[in-house]
N, C-alpha and C positions, 0 to 999 in steps of 0.2 A: 504494500500500500504506500503510495508516494505522498509526500507532503502537499503536492499540488492537487490531489484528488479530493480534498475535503477543505472547505473554508472554515477556518477557526472561528468558534463562536465565543464572543466576549462574555456572554451571560454564564458560560460554563468555565470561564477562566482558562481557556485553551491556549497553551503555548507548547508546541510540539518539539521535542528534542530531536535534532536532525544531525548532530555531529557524531560520527561514528567513533571517534576517539573517546568521547565522554560516555557513550553507550557502553563501550568495552570496559571503561574504568568503573562504571557503576556495577556492571555485572560481575566484575572481578571482586569488588567490595562485598557484594552479596554472597559470592561463592556458592551457588546452588549445587545441590547433589541430588541424584536420583532418589526418589522416596521422600524428599522434603515436601512438607505441606506448605505451599507458598501461595499467597494471594497478591496480585498487583492491583493497586488502586489507580484508576484513570489510565488505562493502557493506550488510549488515543489511537494513533496510527500504527502502534505495535513496534516502536523502535526498541523497547526493552523486552517486549513480549516474545519476539522471535528467538533471540539468543537465550533468554531464560528457559524457554520451552525446549530448546535443544539439549539442555542439561537436566531436564526434569521428566518424570513419567507423565505428569499432568500439572496444569497450572490453572488456578482460579483467577478471574479478573472481575473487577467491579467497575462498570462503565455506565455513566448517566446518559450520554448521548446515544439515542436509539439508532441513529444512522451508523455510528462507529461500532456499536454493539452488533448490528447486522453484518457489517463488513468482517468483523472478527469471526462471526459464526460461519460466514461463507469461506473464509480463508483457512480455518483450522478445523480438524476433526473434533466433534463434540465430546469424545471420550478423553481427549488430550487437553483441550482448552474449554474450561467450564465458565461460561459467560453469565454473570449475574448483572442483569440490567436494572439499574436503579441508583439511588443516591447513597454514596458511601457514608454520609452523615447519619443515616438511619439504618444502615446495613448491620445485620447481626453477625459479627465476625466470629462469635462463639459457635455459630452453626457449622463452621468449617472444621471443627475438631480441635484437639489440643496440639501443643507444640507448633503453633502457627508462625510462619515467617511472613512478614509484610514488607512490600517494596512498592515504590511508586514515585512519579513526578506529581506531587500534590498541587491541585489548583490553588493559586495564591489567595483567591478570594474566600476560601473556606479552610485554610490551613490550620488556624488556631483552634476553631471548634472541632475539626477533624482529629487533631492531636488529643484533645480532651476525650473525644469519643473512643479513640483507640485505647486510651489509658484505662477506660472501664473494663477492657478485655485483657489487661496486662497479665493476669495470672495464667492465661492460656496461650500467651505469645512467647516465642523464643527470642525473636529480635525484630526490629523495625529499621529498615534502611530506606530513607526517603529524601527526595530533593525538594527544597523549599526556597522561598525568598531568603537571601543571605541575612537580611535584617532580622527575620524571624529566628533563624538558626542562632545568630549572635545573642538574641534574647534568651533562647533556650539554654545555652551553655554559660551564660554570664555568671560572674561571681558577685557576692555582696559588695556594696559600696561602689558599684560601677553604674554608668548611665543606662546600660541595657538590662540591668537586673530588675525583675518585677514579678508580678503574679505568675506569668507563664514560666519563668525560671524556677520559682519555688515549687509550683504544682507538678511540673514534669521531673524536676530533680528529686522530688520525694518518691516518685514511682519508678524512675529509670536512672541508669548510668548512661550519660550522654557523651558522644564523641563526634565533634565536627571533623569530617573526613577530608573534604576538599571543596573548593569553589568552582563554579561553572559560569563562564562568561555569557552575557546576553546573546552574543552572536551564535551560540550553539543551538538556538531555538528558531523556529519559524511559527508564527511571526515573532520578531525580535521584541522581547519585553523591555520595559524601561528600567529594570533592576537586574542586579546580579543574583545568582542562585548559589546554593551550597547543599552538599549532601551530608546528612547527619545520621548516625546510628544510635538507636535507643535500645538498651538491654534492660528488661524488667528486673527490678530488684526482688530478692526472695522475700517471702512474707515475714520472715524474722526481722527484716530491716524496716518494715513499715510499722513504726512505733506509735502512730496516732491511734488513740482509743476509739475515736469517732471521726471517720474520714470526712464526712459531710461537714462536721463542725470545724475541722481543720481547714477545709476549703473556705468556709465563711470567714474565719479569722484572717486568712491570707488575703481574701478579697477586700475585707474592711481595711486592712493595713495599707493596701495599695490604692484604695478607692480615692483618696485625696493625698497624693504623694508628698505635698509640701507640708502637711500637718504632722505633728508629733504623735507618737504612739499613745500617749496619755489621752489624746483626743480621738484618734481613729479607733482605738480599742476600748474606749470607755464603756461601751455597751457590754463588753465581755469581762474585763477585769479592771478594778480601780487601780489607780497609780501605785498605791502601796503594795498591792499584790504583784504587779509587774516587777517592781523593784525587788521584792522578795524572791522572785524567780531568777534574779541576776540580769534582768532586762532593764536598761536605763530608759525611763519613760519619756525622756526628751529626744530620744532617737527617732528617726523616721523608718518607715517600713523597709527601705532598701538596705538598711544597715544590719538586718537580722539574717542569720543563716537558717537553712531549712530546719536544723535541730532546734533552734530557738522557737520557731513557729510550732513545732510539735510539742515542745514543753508548755507553751502558752495554751494551746488547744487542750492538752491533757489536764491542765489546771482548771480550765473552764469546765471540762467534763466532770471533774471531781466536785466542783462547786455547784454544778447544775446550771451553769450560765451558758445559754445557747445563742446569745446575741439578740 
């Protein structure tokens, strides 16, 4: 399927990878093996699909564009390429079975909610290797007290070990996007590392801390813990959300759970 055979649709955030060097680099990073249970999100024109399928017994793909889904069905045997036509944001990745590997060139317009959606399935996922807008990847892997560190950093670093692998220039795509891209690997952390007693409460605490970035924690977290209790946890109330590590947020959320304060 050539890049000229399909007009990219802005509403789907379509930018097709056409540079063979980066296709090979991404496939090498995934390192697929026969028998792997692997799903590709947004296969598009099949740049990654074809080389991945060469190394696999079968490949699942999730494609929203019905025209592209039809092309994929016409191109590959149904027992080797299993096409799930629909929105990845509502797709049940757990239905594909355990030890799932996820790969894809994620649409920029839904990348953050899609990452949170995948996080819900982390216990059944082996690894995730995806290409995203470089700015998003930089936020994902950011350290505390940096400009890129925020809610996305904390929430994903709580669930995954993250590794930014390499950047991809805009010229590697058709149409050419206005931004650079990067490939990142996410490895789900074992359950023993997930120390928050109430994951939903942990999420609310993190969201509150970053909801008004210029305000101090004594203000943003006032609905959860009073200033004295923050200080008792070793958290300086005059700090801002970007100064706390993931472990600090876990400690705060667990103190809230103990005190019965849910925000």
